[in-house]
C-alpha positions as YAML, in Angstrom:
chain: A
units: angstrom
residues:
- id: 1
  name: MET
  ca: [224.47, 247.92, 114.59]
- id: 2
  name: GLU
  ca: [221.94, 248.54, 111.82]
- id: 3
  name: ASN
  ca: [224.04, 246.89, 109.09]
- id: 4
  name: SER
  ca: [224.76, 243.92, 111.36]
- id: 5
  name: LEU
  ca: [221.04, 243.47, 112.07]
- id: 6
  name: ASN
  ca: [220.04, 243.79, 108.43]
- id: 7
  name: ASP
  ca: [222.81, 241.43, 107.26]
- id: 8
  name: SER
  ca: [222.00, 238.78, 109.86]
- id: 9
  name: PHE
  ca: [218.33, 238.94, 108.90]
- id: 10
  name: GLN
  ca: [219.15, 238.29, 105.25]
- id: 11
  name: VAL
  ca: [221.48, 235.41, 106.18]
- id: 12
  name: THR
  ca: [218.67, 233.98, 108.31]
- id: 13
  name: LEU
  ca: [216.35, 233.81, 105.30]
- id: 14
  name: PHE
  ca: [218.70, 231.27, 103.72]
- id: 15
  name: ASP
  ca: [219.50, 229.36, 106.93]
- id: 16
  name: ASP
  ca: [218.62, 225.66, 106.75]
- id: 17
  name: SER
  ca: [217.73, 225.61, 110.45]
- id: 18
  name: LEU
  ca: [214.46, 227.42, 109.63]
- id: 19
  name: LYS
  ca: [212.98, 224.19, 108.31]
- id: 20
  name: GLU
  ca: [213.43, 222.67, 111.76]
- id: 21
  name: ILE
  ca: [211.23, 225.28, 113.46]
- id: 22
  name: SER
  ca: [208.07, 223.41, 114.42]
- id: 23
  name: GLN
  ca: [204.96, 224.34, 116.37]
- id: 24
  name: GLU
  ca: [206.54, 223.26, 119.64]
- id: 25
  name: TYR
  ca: [208.97, 226.17, 119.38]
- id: 26
  name: LEU
  ca: [206.02, 228.57, 119.47]
- id: 27
  name: GLU
  ca: [205.06, 227.21, 122.89]
- id: 28
  name: LEU
  ca: [208.44, 227.51, 124.64]
- id: 29
  name: GLY
  ca: [208.71, 229.52, 127.85]
- id: 30
  name: ILE
  ca: [211.26, 232.22, 128.53]
- id: 31
  name: ASP
  ca: [214.25, 230.11, 129.61]
- id: 32
  name: SER
  ca: [213.53, 227.25, 127.21]
- id: 33
  name: LEU
  ca: [213.26, 229.59, 124.23]
- id: 34
  name: ILE
  ca: [216.32, 231.75, 124.87]
- id: 35
  name: ASP
  ca: [218.48, 228.75, 125.84]
- id: 36
  name: ASN
  ca: [217.27, 226.49, 123.02]
- id: 37
  name: GLU
  ca: [220.22, 225.47, 120.82]
- id: 38
  name: LEU
  ca: [218.30, 225.65, 117.54]
- id: 39
  name: VAL
  ca: [216.86, 229.08, 118.35]
- id: 40
  name: LYS
  ca: [220.27, 230.36, 119.47]
- id: 41
  name: SER
  ca: [221.80, 229.19, 116.18]
- id: 42
  name: ILE
  ca: [219.47, 231.38, 114.06]
- id: 43
  name: PRO
  ca: [221.71, 234.23, 112.78]
- id: 44
  name: VAL
  ca: [219.35, 237.11, 113.55]
- id: 45
  name: VAL
  ca: [218.66, 235.72, 117.04]
- id: 46
  name: LYS
  ca: [222.42, 235.55, 117.62]
- id: 47
  name: THR
  ca: [222.65, 239.23, 116.72]
- id: 48
  name: ILE
  ca: [219.76, 240.15, 119.01]
- id: 49
  name: SER
  ca: [221.33, 238.15, 121.85]
- id: 50
  name: GLY
  ca: [224.50, 240.22, 121.42]
- id: 51
  name: PHE
  ca: [222.50, 243.33, 122.32]
- id: 52
  name: TYR
  ca: [221.53, 241.64, 125.60]
- id: 53
  name: LYS
  ca: [225.01, 240.20, 126.18]
- id: 54
  name: PHE
  ca: [225.12, 240.56, 129.96]
- id: 55
  name: THR
  ca: [221.52, 239.92, 130.86]
- id: 56
  name: LYS
  ca: [218.45, 237.92, 129.95]
- id: 57
  name: SER
  ca: [215.39, 240.11, 129.86]
- id: 58
  name: ILE
  ca: [211.67, 239.87, 129.22]
- id: 59
  name: GLN
  ca: [212.15, 242.14, 126.20]
- id: 60
  name: GLU
  ca: [214.72, 239.76, 124.68]
- id: 61
  name: TYR
  ca: [212.41, 236.81, 125.28]
- id: 62
  name: TYR
  ca: [209.40, 238.43, 123.62]
- id: 63
  name: LEU
  ca: [211.40, 239.74, 120.67]
- id: 64
  name: THR
  ca: [212.93, 236.29, 120.17]
- id: 65
  name: LYS
  ca: [209.48, 234.71, 120.44]
- id: 66
  name: LYS
  ca: [208.10, 237.09, 117.80]
- id: 67
  name: ILE
  ca: [211.06, 236.46, 115.50]
- id: 68
  name: VAL
  ca: [210.53, 232.68, 115.78]
- id: 69
  name: ARG
  ca: [206.81, 233.07, 115.02]
- id: 70
  name: PHE
  ca: [207.62, 235.30, 112.04]
- id: 71
  name: LEU
  ca: [210.18, 232.82, 110.67]
- id: 72
  name: PHE
  ca: [207.75, 229.93, 111.18]
- id: 73
  name: GLN
  ca: [205.46, 231.54, 108.59]
- id: 74
  name: ILE
  ca: [208.13, 231.83, 105.90]
- id: 75
  name: LYS
  ca: [210.22, 228.71, 106.48]
- id: 76
  name: ASP
  ca: [208.91, 226.93, 103.36]
- id: 77
  name: VAL
  ca: [209.46, 229.78, 100.89]
- id: 78
  name: PRO
  ca: [211.83, 228.48, 98.17]
- id: 79
  name: LYS
  ca: [215.32, 229.98, 98.41]
- id: 80
  name: ASN
  ca: [215.24, 231.08, 94.76]
- id: 81
  name: GLU
  ca: [212.16, 233.25, 95.45]
- id: 82
  name: ILE
  ca: [213.92, 234.86, 98.42]
- id: 83
  name: LYS
  ca: [217.05, 235.42, 96.33]
- id: 84
  name: GLU
  ca: [215.08, 237.09, 93.54]
- id: 85
  name: THR
  ca: [213.32, 239.44, 95.96]
- id: 86
  name: LEU
  ca: [216.54, 240.48, 97.70]
- id: 87
  name: LYS
  ca: [218.21, 240.98, 94.32]
- id: 88
  name: LYS
  ca: [215.46, 243.41, 93.31]
- id: 89
  name: LEU
  ca: [215.88, 245.28, 96.59]
- id: 90
  name: GLU
  ca: [219.57, 245.86, 95.83]
- id: 91
  name: SER
  ca: [218.58, 248.32, 93.11]
- id: 92
  name: GLU
  ca: [216.12, 250.14, 95.37]
- id: 93
  name: ASP
  ca: [216.75, 253.05, 97.72]
- id: 94
  name: SER
  ca: [218.49, 252.49, 101.05]
- id: 95
  name: TYR
  ca: [215.21, 252.39, 102.98]
- id: 96
  name: LYS
  ca: [214.04, 249.29, 101.11]
- id: 97
  name: LYS
  ca: [217.49, 247.71, 101.30]
- id: 98
  name: ASP
  ca: [217.26, 247.83, 105.10]
- id: 99
  name: ILE
  ca: [214.09, 245.73, 105.15]
- id: 100
  name: GLY
  ca: [215.57, 243.33, 107.74]
- id: 101
  name: GLU
  ca: [216.30, 246.11, 110.19]
- id: 102
  name: HIS
  ca: [212.85, 247.61, 109.73]
- id: 103
  name: LEU
  ca: [211.15, 244.24, 110.25]
- id: 104
  name: ILE
  ca: [213.01, 243.53, 113.50]
- id: 105
  name: LEU
  ca: [212.18, 247.00, 114.83]
- id: 106
  name: LEU
  ca: [208.55, 246.46, 113.84]
- id: 107
  name: LEU
  ca: [208.41, 243.07, 115.56]
- id: 108
  name: ASP
  ca: [209.92, 244.61, 118.68]
- id: 109
  name: LYS
  ca: [207.07, 247.16, 118.82]
- id: 110
  name: PHE
  ca: [204.26, 244.60, 118.61]
- id: 111
  name: GLU
  ca: [202.50, 244.33, 121.98]
- id: 112
  name: VAL
  ca: [200.78, 241.07, 120.92]
- id: 113
  name: VAL
  ca: [203.00, 238.19, 119.80]
- id: 114
  name: HIS
  ca: [200.34, 236.97, 117.35]
- id: 115
  name: LYS
  ca: [200.93, 240.07, 115.25]
- id: 116
  name: ALA
  ca: [204.20, 238.39, 114.25]
- id: 117
  name: ASP
  ca: [202.15, 235.64, 112.57]
- id: 118
  name: LEU
  ca: [200.34, 238.18, 110.41]
- id: 119
  name: ILE
  ca: [203.44, 240.13, 109.40]
- id: 120
  name: GLY
  ca: [205.12, 236.79, 108.66]
- id: 121
  name: LYS
  ca: [202.24, 235.86, 106.36]
- id: 122
  name: ALA
  ca: [202.47, 239.26, 104.69]
- id: 123
  name: PHE
  ca: [206.23, 238.93, 104.20]
- id: 124
  name: LYS
  ca: [205.77, 235.48, 102.68]
- id: 125
  name: MET
  ca: [203.25, 236.93, 100.23]
- id: 126
  name: TYR
  ca: [205.72, 239.73, 99.43]
- id: 127
  name: LEU
  ca: [208.51, 237.22, 98.77]
- id: 128
  name: GLN
  ca: [206.15, 235.32, 96.46]
- id: 129
  name: GLU
  ca: [205.12, 238.55, 94.68]
- id: 130
  name: GLN
  ca: [201.54, 238.42, 95.89]
- id: 131
  name: LEU
  ca: [202.09, 241.83, 97.53]
- id: 132
  name: SER
  ca: [204.12, 244.83, 96.37]
- id: 133
  name: TYR
  ca: [206.69, 246.39, 98.71]
- id: 134
  name: ASP
  ca: [204.37, 249.35, 99.32]
- id: 135
  name: GLU
  ca: [201.46, 247.03, 100.14]
- id: 136
  name: PHE
  ca: [203.66, 245.04, 102.52]
- id: 137
  name: SER
  ca: [204.85, 248.23, 104.24]
- id: 138
  name: ARG
  ca: [201.27, 249.49, 104.57]
- id: 139
  name: VAL
  ca: [200.20, 246.17, 106.11]
- id: 140
  name: GLY
  ca: [203.02, 246.40, 108.65]
- id: 141
  name: HIS
  ca: [201.96, 249.90, 109.66]
- id: 142
  name: ILE
  ca: [198.31, 248.88, 110.03]
- id: 143
  name: ILE
  ca: [199.09, 245.75, 112.06]
- id: 144
  name: ASP
  ca: [201.33, 247.78, 114.36]
- id: 145
  name: LYS
  ca: [198.66, 250.41, 115.05]
- id: 146
  name: SER
  ca: [195.75, 248.00, 115.33]
- id: 147
  name: PHE
  ca: [193.88, 246.39, 118.17]
- id: 148
  name: PHE
  ca: [194.81, 242.92, 116.89]
- id: 149
  name: TYR
  ca: [191.51, 241.11, 117.43]
- id: 150
  name: ASP
  ca: [189.50, 243.77, 115.60]
- id: 151
  name: LEU
  ca: [191.32, 242.97, 112.35]
- id: 152
  name: PHE
  ca: [189.62, 239.58, 112.15]
- id: 153
  name: LYS
  ca: [186.21, 241.21, 112.41]
- id: 154
  name: LEU
  ca: [186.69, 242.38, 108.84]
- id: 155
  name: LYS
  ca: [185.72, 238.81, 107.90]
- id: 156
  name: SER
  ca: [182.38, 239.26, 109.70]
- id: 157
  name: ILE
  ca: [181.72, 242.55, 107.92]
- id: 158
  name: LYS
  ca: [182.56, 240.88, 104.60]
- id: 159
  name: ASP
  ca: [180.01, 238.15, 105.40]
- id: 160
  name: GLY
  ca: [177.35, 240.72, 106.26]
- id: 161
  name: ILE
  ca: [177.51, 240.08, 110.02]
- id: 162
  name: GLN
  ca: [177.07, 243.11, 112.28]
- id: 163
  name: ILE
  ca: [179.96, 243.81, 114.66]
- id: 164
  name: ASP
  ca: [180.10, 246.03, 117.74]
- id: 165
  name: LEU
  ca: [180.31, 249.81, 117.34]
- id: 166
  name: ILE
  ca: [183.69, 250.19, 119.06]
- id: 167
  name: SER
  ca: [185.29, 247.71, 116.66]
- id: 168
  name: ARG
  ca: [183.72, 249.42, 113.63]
- id: 169
  name: GLU
  ca: [184.95, 252.83, 114.75]
- id: 170
  name: ASN
  ca: [188.40, 251.41, 115.45]
- id: 171
  name: LEU
  ca: [188.62, 249.82, 111.99]
- id: 172
  name: PHE
  ca: [187.39, 253.09, 110.50]
- id: 173
  name: SER
  ca: [190.10, 255.05, 112.34]
- id: 174
  name: LEU
  ca: [192.71, 252.61, 110.98]
- id: 175
  name: GLY
  ca: [191.54, 253.46, 107.47]
- id: 176
  name: LEU
  ca: [190.17, 249.97, 106.78]
- id: 177
  name: LEU
  ca: [186.53, 251.04, 106.52]
- id: 178
  name: SER
  ca: [184.89, 253.94, 104.71]
- id: 179
  name: LEU
  ca: [181.50, 255.53, 105.19]
- id: 180
  name: LYS
  ca: [178.76, 254.52, 102.80]
- id: 181
  name: PRO
  ca: [177.09, 257.50, 101.11]
- id: 182
  name: HIS
  ca: [173.50, 258.11, 102.18]
- id: 183
  name: ASP
  ca: [170.84, 257.05, 99.71]
- id: 184
  name: ILE
  ca: [168.32, 259.89, 99.93]
- id: 185
  name: LYS
  ca: [165.36, 259.22, 97.66]
- id: 186
  name: VAL
  ca: [162.98, 261.76, 96.20]
- id: 187
  name: GLY
  ca: [159.79, 262.08, 98.26]
- id: 188
  name: ILE
  ca: [161.36, 261.07, 101.57]
- id: 189
  name: THR
  ca: [159.84, 262.87, 104.57]
- id: 190
  name: GLY
  ca: [161.83, 265.21, 106.78]
- id: 191
  name: GLY
  ca: [161.77, 262.78, 109.69]
- id: 192
  name: GLU
  ca: [162.92, 259.91, 107.51]
- id: 193
  name: MET
  ca: [165.72, 262.09, 106.11]
- id: 194
  name: VAL
  ca: [167.00, 263.01, 109.59]
- id: 195
  name: LYS
  ca: [166.93, 259.34, 110.60]
- id: 196
  name: LYS
  ca: [168.78, 258.39, 107.41]
- id: 197
  name: LEU
  ca: [171.43, 261.04, 107.92]
- id: 198
  name: ASN
  ca: [172.00, 259.88, 111.50]
- id: 199
  name: GLU
  ca: [172.64, 256.31, 110.37]
- id: 200
  name: VAL
  ca: [176.32, 255.40, 110.08]
- id: 201
  name: ASP
  ca: [177.14, 252.55, 107.74]
- id: 202
  name: TYR
  ca: [180.59, 251.35, 106.73]
- id: 203
  name: TYR
  ca: [182.08, 249.29, 103.93]
- id: 204
  name: ILE
  ca: [185.48, 247.62, 103.55]
- id: 205
  name: ASN
  ca: [187.73, 249.81, 101.41]
- id: 206
  name: ASP
  ca: [190.92, 248.95, 99.48]
- id: 207
  name: ALA
  ca: [193.11, 249.03, 102.61]
- id: 208
  name: GLY
  ca: [190.66, 246.77, 104.43]
- id: 209
  name: ARG
  ca: [190.62, 244.34, 101.52]
- id: 210
  name: LEU
  ca: [194.41, 244.28, 101.65]
- id: 211
  name: ILE
  ca: [194.32, 243.20, 105.31]
- id: 212
  name: LEU
  ca: [191.65, 240.61, 104.49]
- id: 213
  name: LYS
  ca: [193.95, 239.24, 101.82]
- id: 214
  name: ILE
  ca: [196.56, 238.60, 104.53]
- id: 215
  name: ILE
  ca: [194.10, 237.20, 107.07]
- id: 216
  name: GLU
  ca: [192.47, 234.83, 104.60]
- id: 217
  name: ASN
  ca: [195.80, 233.52, 103.39]
- id: 218
  name: LYS
  ca: [196.48, 230.18, 105.10]
- id: 219
  name: CYS
  ca: [198.33, 230.78, 108.36]
- id: 220
  name: ARG
  ca: [200.51, 228.43, 110.37]
- id: 221
  name: VAL
  ca: [199.47, 228.43, 114.01]
- id: 222
  name: GLY
  ca: [200.67, 226.81, 117.18]
- id: 223
  name: LYS
  ca: [198.52, 224.82, 119.57]
- id: 224
  name: GLY
  ca: [196.26, 227.10, 121.56]
- id: 225
  name: ASP
  ca: [196.97, 230.09, 119.35]
- id: 226
  name: PHE
  ca: [194.35, 232.62, 118.34]
- id: 227
  name: HIS
  ca: [193.21, 231.92, 114.80]
- id: 228
  name: PRO
  ca: [189.64, 233.10, 114.10]
...
């Protein structure tokens, strides 16, 4: 099953039908999406449908929806860039060679369909050598573990805008923020020192800047989608 999934994903990257995926496909409901002829013709969707051969399920619908959103982000990547990336992966270890399988499993885990947009953007940047494989993998892990809407608050922090404490602590726990060291000056009083030590201030670290790089990269969105 794994090889079939990985192979069909790679075939999909070169499939001409990707160019026909428009915003309207991001809006389709459960029956319309799964029964749509264009969507059903996408190789990786065909493979997924085989796993649900005797039944249509909510899980199949949402996985298909996330796959379509993911593919929508990368549909304009030149085929030669895709070919070069896959060629490099052939000389890598088996884990990297199975990138298609890992991506589908990752998409299946996402509880918010909009996460597929972000991982699609990240994969496009990887195909265009704007991200390394390790950076792309790290981004996937962070997006999976995140409360999706908090990720966009990194932009507010970058612009010097205060965000709520829960979001800051969540971003800190994801490893996207680090604690600023306390600036204790000579001559400060005891009371001022205690107050200073009790203050918690964060800054965006390298991992946070990596996520910002994805977020600030132009993203394709469908009508009514969340795009801060």
